DSSP file (Angstrom, degrees, kcal/mol; ACC not computed):
  #  RESIDUE AA STRUCTURE BP1 BP2  ACC     N-H-->O    O-->H-N    N-H-->O    O-->H-N    TCO  KAPPA ALPHA  PHI   PSI    X-CA   Y-CA   Z-CA
    1    1 A M              0   0    0      0, 0.0     2,-0.0     0, 0.0     0, 0.0   0.000 360.0 360.0 360.0 131.2 -255.1  130.2 -218.6
    2    2 A P        -     0   0    0      0, 0.0     2,-0.2     0, 0.0     0, 0.0  -0.355 360.0-108.3 -74.5 147.3 -251.9  129.6 -220.7
    3    3 A R        -     0   0    0     15,-0.1    15,-2.2    -2,-0.0     2,-0.3  -0.487  41.1-167.9 -69.4 142.7 -248.6  128.9 -218.9
    4    4 A T  E     -A   17   0A   0     13,-0.2     2,-0.3    -2,-0.2    13,-0.2  -0.865  13.5-177.8-131.2 164.1 -246.1  131.8 -219.0
    5    5 A R  E     -A   16   0A   0     11,-2.3    11,-3.1    -2,-0.3     2,-0.2  -0.962  36.8 -85.6-152.8 167.2 -242.5  132.4 -218.2
    6    6 A R  E     -A   15   0A   0     -2,-0.3     9,-0.2     9,-0.2     7,-0.1  -0.519  52.4 -95.9 -77.0 145.0 -240.1  135.3 -218.2
    7    7 A C        -     0   0    0      7,-2.6    15,-0.2    -2,-0.2     5,-0.2  -0.295  28.1-136.1 -55.3 137.8 -238.2  136.3 -221.5
    8    8 A R  S    S+     0   0    0     13,-2.0    14,-0.1     2,-0.1    -1,-0.1   0.591  71.5 110.3 -80.1 -11.9 -234.8  134.6 -221.6
    9    9 A Y  S >  S-     0   0    0     12,-0.2     3,-1.9     1,-0.1    -2,-0.0  -0.448  86.1 -93.7 -68.1 138.2 -233.1  137.8 -222.8
   10   10 A P  T 3  S-     0   0    0      0, 0.0    -1,-0.1     0, 0.0     3,-0.1  -0.238 103.9  -0.5 -58.2 134.6 -230.9  139.3 -220.1
   11   11 A N  T 3  S+     0   0    0      1,-0.2     2,-0.6    -3,-0.1    -3,-0.1   0.629  97.3 126.9  61.7  17.7 -232.6  142.0 -218.0
   12   12 A C    <   -     0   0    0     -3,-1.9    -1,-0.2    -5,-0.2    -5,-0.0  -0.930  35.9-177.1-102.9 125.5 -235.9  141.6 -219.9
   13   13 A H        +     0   0    0     -2,-0.6    -1,-0.1    -7,-0.1    -5,-0.0   0.213  35.5 130.8-108.2  11.9 -238.8  141.0 -217.5
   14   14 A A        -     0   0    0     -8,-0.1    -7,-2.6     1,-0.1     2,-0.4  -0.346  55.7-125.3 -66.0 146.3 -241.5  140.6 -220.2
   15   15 A M  E     -A    6   0A   0     -9,-0.2     2,-0.3   -11,-0.0    -9,-0.2  -0.788  25.9-169.2 -98.0 140.4 -243.7  137.5 -219.9
   16   16 A V  E     -A    5   0A   0    -11,-3.1   -11,-2.3    -2,-0.4     2,-0.2  -0.928  22.2-115.3-126.2 151.0 -244.1  135.1 -222.8
   17   17 A D  E >   -A    4   0A   0     -2,-0.3     3,-1.3   -13,-0.2   -13,-0.2  -0.568  52.4 -69.5 -83.5 146.9 -246.5  132.2 -223.3
   18   18 A F  T 3  S+     0   0    0    -15,-2.2     3,-0.1     1,-0.3    -1,-0.1  -0.451 114.1  30.7 -65.0 144.5 -245.2  128.6 -223.6
   19   19 A P  T 3  S+     0   0    0      0, 0.0    -1,-0.3     0, 0.0   -15,-0.1  -0.968 102.9  86.9 -97.8   5.4 -243.6  127.2 -225.6
   20   20 A D    <   -     0   0    0     -3,-1.3    -4,-0.1     1,-0.1     3,-0.1  -0.221  50.9-165.3 -65.4 158.8 -241.8  130.5 -226.6
   21   21 A H        +     0   0    0      1,-0.1   -13,-2.0    -3,-0.1     2,-0.3   0.558  69.2  51.0-116.1 -18.6 -238.6  131.5 -224.8
   22   22 A Y  S    S-     0   0    0    -15,-0.2    -1,-0.1   -14,-0.1     5,-0.1  -0.918  78.4-119.1-127.7 148.5 -238.4  135.2 -225.9
   23   23 A C    >   -     0   0    0     -2,-0.3     3,-0.7    -9,-0.1     4,-0.3  -0.166  42.9 -93.0 -75.4 176.0 -240.8  138.1 -226.0
   24   24 A Q  G >  S+     0   0    0      1,-0.2     3,-0.7     2,-0.2     4,-0.2   0.847 125.5  55.4 -60.0 -35.9 -241.8  139.8 -229.3
   25   25 A Q  G 3  S+     0   0    0      1,-0.2    -1,-0.2     2,-0.1     3,-0.2   0.812 120.2  29.4 -69.7 -30.9 -239.0  142.4 -228.9
   26   26 A H  G X  S+     0   0    0     -3,-0.7     3,-1.9     1,-0.1    -1,-0.2   0.115  81.2 120.0-114.9  19.5 -236.3  139.8 -228.6
   27   27 A Y  G X   +     0   0    0     -3,-0.7     3,-1.7    -4,-0.3     4,-0.4   0.693  58.8  77.6 -63.2 -21.0 -237.9  137.0 -230.7
   28   28 A E  G 3  S+     0   0    0      1,-0.3     4,-0.4    -4,-0.2    -1,-0.3   0.712  89.8  57.6 -61.5 -19.6 -234.9  137.0 -233.2
   29   29 A H  G <> S+     0   0    0     -3,-1.9     4,-2.1     1,-0.2    -1,-0.3   0.545  82.5  87.7 -86.4  -8.2 -232.9  135.0 -230.6
   30   30 A E  H <> S+     0   0    0     -3,-1.7     4,-2.5    -4,-0.2     5,-0.2   0.924  87.6  46.5 -57.3 -51.3 -235.5  132.2 -230.4
   31   31 A A  H  > S+     0   0    0     -4,-0.4     4,-2.2     1,-0.2    -1,-0.2   0.887 113.2  50.1 -63.6 -41.1 -234.0  130.1 -233.3
   32   32 A E  H  > S+     0   0    0     -4,-0.4     4,-1.8     2,-0.2    -1,-0.2   0.899 111.4  49.3 -64.8 -41.1 -230.4  130.4 -232.0
   33   33 A Y  H  X S+     0   0    0     -4,-2.1     4,-2.2     2,-0.2    -2,-0.2   0.923 110.7  48.4 -66.5 -45.8 -231.5  129.4 -228.6
   34   34 A L  H  X S+     0   0    0     -4,-2.5     4,-1.9     1,-0.2    -2,-0.2   0.888 110.4  52.2 -63.0 -38.4 -233.4  126.3 -229.8
   35   35 A A  H  X S+     0   0    0     -4,-2.2     4,-2.2     2,-0.2    -1,-0.2   0.886 108.9  50.1 -64.0 -38.1 -230.4  125.3 -231.9
   36   36 A S  H  X S+     0   0    0     -4,-1.8     4,-2.4     1,-0.2    -2,-0.2   0.901 109.2  52.0 -67.3 -38.4 -228.1  125.5 -228.9
   37   37 A R  H  X S+     0   0    0     -4,-2.2     4,-2.4     2,-0.2    -1,-0.2   0.892 109.6  49.2 -65.6 -37.1 -230.6  123.4 -226.8
   38   38 A Q  H  X S+     0   0    0     -4,-1.9     4,-2.2     2,-0.2    -1,-0.2   0.915 110.7  50.3 -66.9 -44.0 -230.5  120.7 -229.6
   39   39 A R  H  X S+     0   0    0     -4,-2.2     4,-1.6     1,-0.2    -2,-0.2   0.918 111.6  48.2 -58.9 -43.0 -226.7  120.8 -229.6
   40   40 A W  H  X S+     0   0    0     -4,-2.4     4,-1.4     1,-0.2    -2,-0.2   0.900 109.8  52.5 -66.2 -40.5 -226.6  120.4 -225.8
   41   41 A A  H  < S+     0   0    0     -4,-2.4    -1,-0.2     1,-0.2    -2,-0.2   0.858 107.4  51.3 -66.4 -34.9 -229.1  117.5 -226.0
   42   42 A R  H >< S+     0   0    0     -4,-2.2     3,-0.7     1,-0.2    -1,-0.2   0.882 113.3  46.0 -67.7 -36.3 -227.0  115.6 -228.5
   43   43 A G  H 3< S+     0   0    0     -4,-1.6     3,-0.2     1,-0.2    -2,-0.2   0.724 115.4  46.4 -77.6 -22.4 -224.0  116.0 -226.3
   44   44 A N  T >X S+     0   0    0     -4,-1.4     3,-1.0     1,-0.2     4,-0.6  -0.175  70.5 131.3-114.3  37.9 -225.9  114.9 -223.1
   45   45 A D  H <>  +     0   0    0     -3,-0.7     4,-2.4     1,-0.2     3,-0.2   0.714  57.3  72.9 -65.3 -24.9 -227.6  111.9 -224.5
   46   46 A K  H 3> S+     0   0    0      1,-0.2     4,-2.1    -3,-0.2    -1,-0.2   0.843  91.6  56.0 -65.7 -31.2 -226.7  109.6 -221.6
   47   47 A Q  H <> S+     0   0    0     -3,-1.0     4,-1.2     2,-0.2    -1,-0.2   0.911 112.0  43.5 -64.8 -39.5 -229.1  111.3 -219.2
   48   48 A Y  H  X S+     0   0    0     -4,-0.6     4,-1.9    -3,-0.2    -2,-0.2   0.891 113.2  50.7 -71.0 -39.4 -232.0  110.6 -221.6
   49   49 A M  H  X S+     0   0    0     -4,-2.4     4,-3.3     1,-0.2     5,-0.2   0.822 102.9  61.0 -70.6 -29.8 -230.9  107.1 -222.4
   50   50 A H  H  X S+     0   0    0     -4,-2.1     4,-2.2    -5,-0.2     5,-0.2   0.930 106.1  46.0 -59.6 -44.9 -230.6  106.3 -218.7
   51   51 A K  H  X>S+     0   0    0     -4,-1.2     4,-2.3     2,-0.2     5,-1.1   0.926 114.2  49.3 -65.9 -44.3 -234.3  107.0 -218.2
   52   52 A Y  I  <>S+     0   0    0     -4,-1.9     5,-3.1     1,-0.2     6,-0.3   0.953 114.9  43.2 -57.6 -51.5 -235.1  104.9 -221.3
   53   53 A N  I  <5S+     0   0    0     -4,-3.3    -1,-0.2     1,-0.2    -2,-0.2   0.812 121.7  38.1 -67.5 -29.0 -233.0  102.0 -220.1
   54   54 A T  I  <5S+     0   0    0     -4,-2.2    -1,-0.2    -5,-0.2    -2,-0.2   0.715 133.7  11.2 -96.2 -23.2 -234.1  102.1 -216.5
   55   55 A V  I  <5S+     0   0    0     -4,-2.3     3,-0.3    -5,-0.2    -3,-0.2   0.736 126.6  39.1-121.5 -63.8 -237.9  102.9 -216.8
   56   56 A T  I > <S+     0   0    0     -5,-1.1     3,-0.5     1,-0.2    -3,-0.2   0.894 113.4  50.7 -65.4 -44.9 -239.3  102.8 -220.3
   57   57 A R  T 3 <S+     0   0    0     -5,-3.1     2,-0.7     1,-0.3     3,-0.3   0.825 108.3  52.7 -67.2 -32.7 -237.5   99.7 -221.7
   58   58 A Y  T 3   +     0   0    0     -3,-0.3    -1,-0.3    -6,-0.3    -2,-0.1  -0.442  62.0 138.2-105.6  59.9 -238.4   97.4 -218.7
   59   59 A R    <   +     0   0    0     -2,-0.7     2,-0.3    -3,-0.5    -1,-0.2   0.783  69.0  39.6 -79.9 -24.9 -242.2   97.9 -218.5
   60   60 A N  S  > S-     0   0    0     -3,-0.3     4,-1.8     1,-0.1     3,-0.3  -0.888  85.0-117.0-124.0 163.1 -242.8   94.2 -217.9
   61   61 A E  H  > S+     0   0    0     -2,-0.3     4,-2.3     1,-0.2     5,-0.2   0.833 109.5  58.4 -65.3 -37.5 -241.0   91.6 -215.8
   62   62 A D  H  > S+     0   0    0      1,-0.2     4,-2.1     2,-0.2    -1,-0.2   0.930 110.1  43.0 -59.0 -45.2 -240.1   89.3 -218.7
   63   63 A K  H  > S+     0   0    0     -3,-0.3     4,-2.7     2,-0.2     5,-0.3   0.880 109.7  58.4 -67.3 -38.6 -238.2   92.1 -220.5
   64   64 A R  H  X S+     0   0    0     -4,-1.8     4,-1.4     1,-0.2    -2,-0.2   0.938 111.9  40.5 -54.7 -52.2 -236.6   93.2 -217.1
   65   65 A Q  H  X S+     0   0    0     -4,-2.3     4,-0.8     1,-0.2    -1,-0.2   0.875 113.4  55.1 -67.6 -38.9 -235.1   89.7 -216.7
   66   66 A Q  H >< S+     0   0    0     -4,-2.1     3,-0.6    -5,-0.2     4,-0.3   0.918 113.3  39.8 -62.6 -45.7 -234.1   89.4 -220.3
   67   67 A Y  H >< S+     0   0    0     -4,-2.7     3,-0.7     1,-0.2    -1,-0.2   0.667 100.9  71.2 -80.5 -16.5 -232.2   92.7 -220.4
   68   68 A S  H >< S+     0   0    0     -4,-1.4     3,-1.4    -5,-0.3    -1,-0.2   0.771  87.3  68.1 -65.8 -24.8 -230.6   92.1 -217.0
   69   69 A F  G X< S+     0   0    0     -4,-0.8     3,-1.7    -3,-0.6     6,-0.4   0.857  90.8  61.9 -60.8 -34.8 -228.6   89.4 -218.6
   70   70 A Y  G <  S+     0   0    0     -3,-0.7    -1,-0.3    -4,-0.3    -2,-0.2   0.546  98.4  56.9 -72.3  -5.0 -226.7   92.1 -220.6
   71   71 A R  G <  S+     0   0    0     -3,-1.4    -1,-0.3    -4,-0.2    -2,-0.2   0.264  88.1 104.2-104.5   8.2 -225.4   93.7 -217.5
   72   72 A T  S <> S-     0   0    0     -3,-1.7     4,-1.7     1,-0.1     5,-0.1  -0.494  77.7-124.2 -91.8 161.8 -223.7   90.5 -216.2
   73   73 A R  H  > S+     0   0    0      2,-0.2     4,-2.4     1,-0.2     5,-0.2   0.828 111.7  60.5 -69.1 -33.3 -220.0   89.6 -216.2
   74   74 A Q  H  > S+     0   0    0      2,-0.2     4,-2.6     1,-0.2     5,-0.2   0.939 106.7  44.7 -57.6 -48.8 -220.9   86.5 -218.2
   75   75 A W  H  > S+     0   0    0     -6,-0.4     4,-3.1     1,-0.2     5,-0.2   0.912 109.8  55.8 -65.3 -40.4 -222.3   88.5 -221.1
   76   76 A S  H  X S+     0   0    0     -4,-1.7     4,-2.1     1,-0.2    -1,-0.2   0.927 111.8  42.9 -55.4 -48.9 -219.4   91.0 -221.0
   77   77 A H  H  X S+     0   0    0     -4,-2.4     4,-2.5     2,-0.2    -1,-0.2   0.924 115.3  49.0 -64.5 -46.5 -216.9   88.0 -221.5
   78   78 A L  H  X S+     0   0    0     -4,-2.6     4,-2.3    -5,-0.2    -2,-0.2   0.919 110.4  51.6 -60.0 -44.1 -219.0   86.3 -224.1
   79   79 A R  H  X S+     0   0    0     -4,-3.1     4,-2.6     1,-0.2    -1,-0.2   0.933 110.0  48.4 -58.7 -48.8 -219.3   89.6 -226.0
   80   80 A Q  H  X S+     0   0    0     -4,-2.1     4,-2.3     1,-0.2     5,-0.2   0.893 110.2  52.0 -60.1 -43.0 -215.6   90.2 -226.0
   81   81 A Q  H  X S+     0   0    0     -4,-2.5     4,-2.3     1,-0.2    -1,-0.2   0.898 110.6  47.5 -61.8 -40.4 -214.9   86.7 -227.2
   82   82 A V  H  X S+     0   0    0     -4,-2.3     4,-2.6     2,-0.2     6,-0.2   0.905 110.4  52.3 -66.3 -43.1 -217.3   87.1 -230.1
   83   83 A L  H  <>S+     0   0    0     -4,-2.6     5,-2.3     1,-0.2     6,-0.2   0.912 114.1  42.7 -61.1 -41.7 -215.9   90.4 -231.1
   84   84 A E  H ><5S+     0   0    0     -4,-2.3     3,-0.8     3,-0.2    -1,-0.2   0.879 112.2  53.1 -67.3 -39.5 -212.4   89.1 -231.2
   85   85 A R  H 3<5S+     0   0    0     -4,-2.3    -2,-0.2     1,-0.2    -1,-0.2   0.905 117.3  38.5 -64.5 -40.4 -213.4   85.9 -232.9
   86   86 A D  T ><5S-     0   0    0     -4,-2.6     3,-1.4    -5,-0.1    -1,-0.2   0.286 108.9-123.5 -94.5  10.3 -215.2   87.9 -235.7
   87   87 A H  T < 5 -     0   0    0     -3,-0.8    -3,-0.2     1,-0.3    -4,-0.1   0.808  61.6 -68.2  53.5  36.2 -212.5   90.6 -235.8
   88   88 A Y  T 3 <S+     0   0    0     -5,-2.3    14,-2.4    -6,-0.2     2,-0.4   0.797 103.3 128.9  58.0  32.2 -215.0   93.4 -235.1
   89   89 A L  B <   -B  101   0B   0     -3,-1.4     2,-0.3    12,-0.3    37,-0.3  -0.955  68.6-103.5-123.2 141.4 -216.6   92.9 -238.5
   90   90 A C     >  -     0   0    0     10,-3.0     4,-2.2    -2,-0.4    10,-0.3  -0.432  23.4-157.6 -63.4 116.7 -220.3   92.5 -239.3
   91   91 A A  H  > S+     0   0    0     35,-2.5     4,-1.6    -2,-0.3    -1,-0.2   0.867  92.2  53.6 -64.1 -37.0 -220.9   88.8 -240.0
   92   92 A Y  H  > S+     0   0    0     34,-0.6     4,-0.7     1,-0.2    -1,-0.2   0.873 111.4  44.0 -70.4 -35.1 -224.1   89.7 -242.0
   93   93 A C  H >4>S+     0   0    0      1,-0.2     5,-2.5     2,-0.2     3,-0.8   0.883 108.7  59.6 -74.6 -38.3 -222.4   92.2 -244.3
   94   94 A K  H ><5S+     0   0    0     -4,-2.2     3,-1.4     1,-0.3    -2,-0.2   0.866 100.2  55.5 -57.6 -38.2 -219.4   89.7 -244.7
   95   95 A V  H 3<5S+     0   0    0     -4,-1.6    -1,-0.3     1,-0.3    -2,-0.2   0.819 107.2  49.9 -63.5 -30.8 -221.8   87.1 -246.2
   96   96 A Q  T <<5S-     0   0    0     -3,-0.8    -1,-0.3    -4,-0.7    -2,-0.2   0.394 124.6-105.0 -90.9   2.0 -222.9   89.8 -248.8
   97   97 A G  T < 5S+     0   0    0     -3,-1.4     2,-0.4    -4,-0.3    -3,-0.2   0.702  82.3 123.6  83.2  23.6 -219.2   90.5 -249.6
   98   98 A I      < -     0   0    0     -5,-2.5     2,-0.7    -8,-0.1    -1,-0.3  -0.952  54.6-141.7-118.6 135.9 -219.0   93.8 -247.7
   99   99 A I        +     0   0    0     -2,-0.4    -8,-0.1    -3,-0.1   -10,-0.0  -0.860  30.0 166.3 -97.2 113.2 -216.6   94.6 -245.0
  100  100 A T        -     0   0    0     -2,-0.7   -10,-3.0   -10,-0.3     2,-0.1  -0.987  31.6-131.1-129.8 125.3 -218.2   96.7 -242.2
  101  101 A P  B     +B   89   0B   0      0, 0.0     2,-0.3     0, 0.0   -12,-0.3  -0.473  35.4 170.7 -71.0 144.9 -216.8   97.4 -238.8
  102  102 A A        -     0   0    0    -14,-2.4    26,-0.2    -2,-0.1    24,-0.0  -0.991  34.1-167.5-153.7 157.7 -219.1   96.8 -235.9
  103  103 A K        +     0   0    0     -2,-0.3     2,-0.4    24,-0.3    25,-0.1   0.307  60.7 100.6-127.2   4.4 -219.2   96.5 -232.1
  104  104 A T  E     -C  127   0C   0     23,-1.0    23,-2.9   -16,-0.1     2,-0.5  -0.793  56.2-152.4 -97.8 137.4 -222.6   95.0 -231.5
  105  105 A V  E     -C  126   0C   0     -2,-0.4     2,-0.3    21,-0.2    21,-0.2  -0.922  17.8-168.8-108.0 129.8 -223.0   91.4 -230.7
  106  106 A D  E     -C  125   0C   0     19,-3.4    19,-2.2    -2,-0.5     2,-0.5  -0.845  23.9-118.7-121.0 149.5 -226.3   89.8 -231.7
  107  107 A H  E     -C  124   0C   0     -2,-0.3    17,-0.2    17,-0.2    11,-0.1  -0.778  13.8-150.6 -85.9 127.3 -228.1   86.5 -231.0
  108  108 A L  S    S+     0   0    0     15,-3.2    49,-0.2    -2,-0.5    -1,-0.2   0.949  97.0  36.3 -59.4 -50.1 -228.8   84.5 -234.2
  109  109 A I  S    S-     0   0    0     14,-0.3    -1,-0.2     8,-0.1     5,-0.1  -0.938 107.8-113.5-100.9 120.7 -231.8   83.1 -232.4
  110  110 A P    >>  -     0   0    0      0, 0.0     4,-2.1     0, 0.0     3,-0.8  -0.158  10.7-128.8 -59.4 145.3 -233.4   85.7 -230.3
  111  111 A I  T 34 S+     0   0    0      1,-0.2     7,-0.1     2,-0.2     6,-0.1   0.856 109.8  60.9 -56.4 -38.5 -233.4   85.3 -226.5
  112  112 A E  T 34 S+     0   0    0      1,-0.2    -1,-0.2     2,-0.1     3,-0.2   0.828 108.7  42.7 -62.5 -31.4 -237.1   85.9 -226.5
  113  113 A F  T <4 S+     0   0    0     -3,-0.8     2,-0.3     1,-0.2    -2,-0.2   0.905 136.1   7.8 -82.7 -44.4 -237.7   82.9 -228.7
  114  114 A D    ><  -     0   0    0     -4,-2.1     3,-1.3    -5,-0.1    -1,-0.2  -0.813  61.2-177.2-141.6  95.4 -235.2   80.4 -227.0
  115  115 A E  G >  S+     0   0    0     -2,-0.3     3,-1.2     1,-0.3     4,-0.2   0.665  77.5  74.0 -72.2 -14.7 -233.7   81.7 -223.7
  116  116 A T  G 3  S+     0   0    0      1,-0.2     3,-0.4     2,-0.1    -1,-0.3   0.737  94.7  54.2 -68.2 -21.4 -231.6   78.5 -223.3
  117  117 A L  G X  S+     0   0    0     -3,-1.3     3,-1.4     1,-0.2    -1,-0.2   0.369  75.2 101.9 -91.7   3.9 -229.3   79.9 -226.1
  118  118 A K  T <  S+     0   0    0     -3,-1.2    -1,-0.2     1,-0.3    -2,-0.1   0.808  90.4  34.7 -63.4 -32.1 -228.6   83.2 -224.5
  119  119 A A  T 3  S+     0   0    0     -3,-0.4     2,-0.7    -4,-0.2    -1,-0.3   0.238  89.0 115.5-106.3  12.9 -225.1   82.2 -223.3
  120  120 A N    X   -     0   0    0     -3,-1.4     3,-1.8     1,-0.2     4,-0.1  -0.735  54.3-155.4 -85.9 115.3 -224.2   80.0 -226.2
  121  121 A I  G >  S+     0   0    0     -2,-0.7     3,-1.2     1,-0.3    -1,-0.2   0.768  93.0  62.6 -66.4 -23.5 -221.3   81.4 -228.1
  122  122 A A  G 3  S+     0   0    0      1,-0.2    -1,-0.3    -3,-0.0    -2,-0.0   0.700  99.1  57.0 -70.2 -18.7 -222.3   79.6 -231.3
  123  123 A N  G <  S+     0   0    0     -3,-1.8   -15,-3.2    -6,-0.2     2,-0.4   0.320  95.7  86.2 -93.3   6.8 -225.6   81.6 -231.2
  124  124 A L  E <   +C  107   0C   0     -3,-1.2     2,-0.3   -17,-0.2   -17,-0.2  -0.854  46.7 166.0-114.7 145.2 -223.7   84.9 -231.3
  125  125 A A  E     -C  106   0C   0    -19,-2.2   -19,-3.4    -2,-0.4     2,-0.3  -0.983  38.2-106.5-148.1 155.4 -222.4   87.1 -234.1
  126  126 A V  E     -C  105   0C   0     -2,-0.3   -35,-2.5   -37,-0.3   -34,-0.6  -0.645  41.5-176.0 -83.8 141.3 -221.1   90.6 -234.6
  127  127 A I  E     -C  104   0C   0    -23,-2.9   -23,-1.0    -2,-0.3   -24,-0.3  -0.989  21.0-130.1-141.2 145.8 -223.6   92.9 -236.4
  128  128 A C     >  -     0   0    0     -2,-0.3     4,-2.0   -26,-0.2     5,-0.1  -0.384  36.3-103.3 -85.5 170.7 -223.5   96.5 -237.7
  129  129 A G  H  > S+     0   0    0      1,-0.2     4,-1.9     2,-0.2     5,-0.2   0.889 117.7  48.5 -68.5 -38.2 -226.4   99.0 -236.9
  130  130 A S  H  > S+     0   0    0      1,-0.2     4,-1.8     2,-0.2    -1,-0.2   0.919 114.0  45.5 -71.2 -39.5 -228.0   98.8 -240.3
  131  131 A C  H  > S+     0   0    0      1,-0.2     4,-2.8     2,-0.2    -1,-0.2   0.868 109.5  57.4 -67.4 -33.3 -228.1   95.1 -240.4
  132  132 A H  H  X S+     0   0    0     -4,-2.0     4,-2.3     2,-0.2    -2,-0.2   0.911 106.3  48.9 -61.0 -44.3 -229.3   95.0 -236.8
  133  133 A R  H  X S+     0   0    0     -4,-1.9     4,-2.0     2,-0.2    -1,-0.2   0.933 113.9  45.6 -61.4 -47.4 -232.4   97.1 -237.7
  134  134 A V  H  X S+     0   0    0     -4,-1.8     4,-2.0     1,-0.2    -2,-0.2   0.893 113.7  49.1 -66.6 -39.5 -233.2   94.9 -240.7
  135  135 A K  H  X S+     0   0    0     -4,-2.8     4,-2.7     2,-0.2    -1,-0.2   0.843 107.2  55.0 -70.7 -32.8 -232.7   91.7 -238.6
  136  136 A T  H  X S+     0   0    0     -4,-2.3     4,-2.1     2,-0.2    -1,-0.2   0.912 109.3  47.2 -64.1 -40.7 -234.9   92.9 -235.8
  137  137 A E  H  X S+     0   0    0     -4,-2.0     4,-1.7     2,-0.2    -2,-0.2   0.910 112.4  51.2 -65.0 -39.4 -237.7   93.5 -238.3
  138  138 A F  H  X S+     0   0    0     -4,-2.0     4,-3.2     1,-0.2     5,-0.3   0.912 109.1  50.1 -60.8 -45.5 -237.1   90.0 -239.7
  139  139 A E  H  X>S+     0   0    0     -4,-2.7     4,-1.8     1,-0.2     5,-1.2   0.873 108.0  53.5 -61.2 -38.5 -237.2   88.5 -236.2
  140  140 A Q  H  <5S+     0   0    0     -4,-2.1    -1,-0.2     4,-0.2    -2,-0.2   0.884 116.2  38.5 -65.5 -36.4 -240.5   90.2 -235.5
  141  141 A K  H  <5S+     0   0    0     -4,-1.7    -2,-0.2    -5,-0.1    -1,-0.2   0.955 126.2  34.9 -75.7 -52.2 -242.1   88.8 -238.7
  142  142 A Y  H  <5S+     0   0    0     -4,-3.2    -3,-0.2     1,-0.2    -2,-0.2   0.954 133.0  22.2 -73.2 -55.1 -240.5   85.3 -238.6
  143  143 A Y  T  <5S-     0   0    0     -4,-1.8     9,-2.6    -5,-0.3    -3,-0.2   0.680  97.1-123.8 -89.9 -18.4 -240.3   84.5 -234.8
  144  144 A G      < +     0   0    0     -5,-1.2    -4,-0.2     7,-0.2    -3,-0.1   0.774  56.6 152.1  80.6  24.6 -243.0   86.9 -233.6
  145  145 A T        +     0   0    0     -6,-1.1    -1,-0.2    -9,-0.1     5,-0.1  -0.302  23.9  64.6 -81.9 173.8 -240.7   88.7 -231.1
  146  146 A G  S >  S-     0   0    0      3,-0.1     3,-1.4     2,-0.1     2,-0.2  -0.234  91.8 -36.8 101.9 168.8 -241.1   92.2 -230.0
  147  147 A N  T 3  S+     0   0    0      1,-0.3     3,-0.1    -2,-0.1    -2,-0.0  -0.468 126.0   6.7 -70.3 128.2 -243.6   94.3 -228.1
  148  148 A G  T 3  S+     0   0    0      1,-0.3    -1,-0.3    -2,-0.2     2,-0.2   0.371 104.2 111.1  85.4  -4.4 -247.2   93.3 -228.7
  149  149 A N    <   -     0   0    0     -3,-1.4     2,-0.4    -5,-0.0    -1,-0.3  -0.633  60.6-132.9 -99.0 160.6 -246.4   90.2 -230.9
  150  150 A T        -     0   0    0     -2,-0.2    -5,-0.0    -5,-0.1    -3,-0.0  -0.924  30.0-104.0-111.6 141.8 -246.9   86.6 -230.0
  151  151 A L        -     0   0    0     -2,-0.4     2,-0.3   -39,-0.1    -7,-0.2  -0.306  34.8-139.4 -64.5 141.5 -244.2   84.0 -230.5
  152  152 A K        -     0   0    0     -9,-2.6     2,-1.3   -10,-0.0    -1,-0.1  -0.670  15.8-118.4-101.5 157.3 -244.7   81.7 -233.5
  153  153 A D        +     0   0    0     -2,-0.3     2,-0.3     2,-0.0   -10,-0.1  -0.676  63.2 138.9 -92.7  78.4 -244.0   78.0 -233.6
  154  154 A V        -     0   0    0     -2,-1.3   -11,-0.0   -11,-0.1   -12,-0.0  -0.799  60.8 -95.3-123.8 165.1 -241.3   78.0 -236.3
  155  155 A K        -     0   0    0     -2,-0.3     2,-0.1     1,-0.1    -2,-0.0  -0.645  45.5-118.5 -78.0 129.6 -238.0   76.2 -236.9
  156  156 A P        -     0   0    0      0, 0.0     2,-0.5     0, 0.0   -47,-0.1  -0.409  22.1-140.7 -71.1 145.6 -235.1   78.4 -235.6
  157  157 A I        +     0   0    0    -49,-0.2     0, 0.0     1,-0.1     0, 0.0  -0.928  28.0 167.3-110.6 124.5 -232.5   79.4 -238.2
  158  158 A T        +     0   0    0     -2,-0.5     2,-0.6   -49,-0.0    -1,-0.1   0.523  48.0  99.7-112.3 -12.2 -228.8   79.4 -237.2
  159  159 A D     >  -     0   0    0      1,-0.2     4,-2.3   -51,-0.0     5,-0.2  -0.672  59.3-155.0 -80.6 116.5 -227.2   79.7 -240.6
  160  160 A I  H  > S+     0   0    0     -2,-0.6     4,-2.8     1,-0.2     5,-0.2   0.891  93.1  57.5 -60.6 -40.7 -226.1   83.3 -241.2
  161  161 A N  H  > S+     0   0    0      1,-0.2     4,-2.2     2,-0.2    -1,-0.2   0.937 110.6  43.3 -54.3 -49.6 -226.3   82.9 -245.0
  162  162 A R  H  > S+     0   0    0      2,-0.2     4,-2.4     1,-0.2    -1,-0.2   0.899 111.7  53.6 -66.8 -39.7 -230.0   81.8 -244.8
  163  163 A I  H  X S+     0   0    0     -4,-2.3     4,-3.0     1,-0.2    -1,-0.2   0.940 109.3  48.8 -58.5 -47.0 -230.8   84.6 -242.3
  164  164 A V  H  X S+     0   0    0     -4,-2.8     4,-2.1     1,-0.2     6,-0.2   0.916 110.9  50.5 -61.9 -43.4 -229.3   87.2 -244.7
  165  165 A L  H  <>S+     0   0    0     -4,-2.2     5,-3.3    -5,-0.2    -1,-0.2   0.907 114.7  43.4 -60.3 -41.4 -231.3   85.8 -247.6
  166  166 A M  H ><5S+     0   0    0     -4,-2.4     3,-1.3     3,-0.2    -2,-0.2   0.851 111.0  54.6 -71.9 -35.4 -234.5   85.9 -245.5
  167  167 A M  H 3<5S+     0   0    0     -4,-3.0    -2,-0.2     1,-0.3    -1,-0.2   0.889 109.2  49.2 -64.9 -38.2 -233.7   89.4 -244.1
  168  168 A N  T 3<5S-     0   0    0     -4,-2.1    -1,-0.3    -5,-0.2    -2,-0.2   0.206 127.7 -95.3 -90.1  16.3 -233.3   90.7 -247.6
  169  169 A G  T < 5S+     0   0    0     -3,-1.3    -3,-0.2     1,-0.3    -2,-0.1   0.482  80.7 134.1  92.9   1.8 -236.6   89.2 -248.9
  170  170 A G      <       0   0    0     -5,-3.3    -1,-0.3    -6,-0.2    -2,-0.0  -0.398 360.0 360.0 -83.4 165.5 -235.3   86.0 -250.4
  171  171 A I              0   0    0     -2,-0.1    -1,-0.2     0, 0.0    -5,-0.1   0.441 360.0 360.0  53.6 360.0 -236.8   82.5 -249.8
């Protein structure tokens, strides 16, 4: 038996099948209602991200401990120092001759690969969103990090110039 609900039009008591919100008589309001729900969802993103960050992201104990570091005072101070050191500019774009403002601080050698470097300021650099996506893909291929991958026995790379070359398919 299909799930049903009442039509959302004021004072209309007709029943509609899921996933519709309006009956046949008031169906012209469906698109407008769905658009308003999408606008609301974009404005209330924190509620959805909270569930992702507290439940979905930490499915295993290793990741839980890894990400708990990012909620410490030590990380907060390190992050601020790196942002000020790099003047809030993406270090990876700067190597390519592009000036891009950024607020994300990234580990050159991923924590998952070498956890001893997680609080080393020399292992940190500011990165923009587009470079971060490309670098994450590079790390998954080179180091074997990420969900479902196994870590590889490779030499860590600390030189940003070399990382950018390898991220962009060079060498």
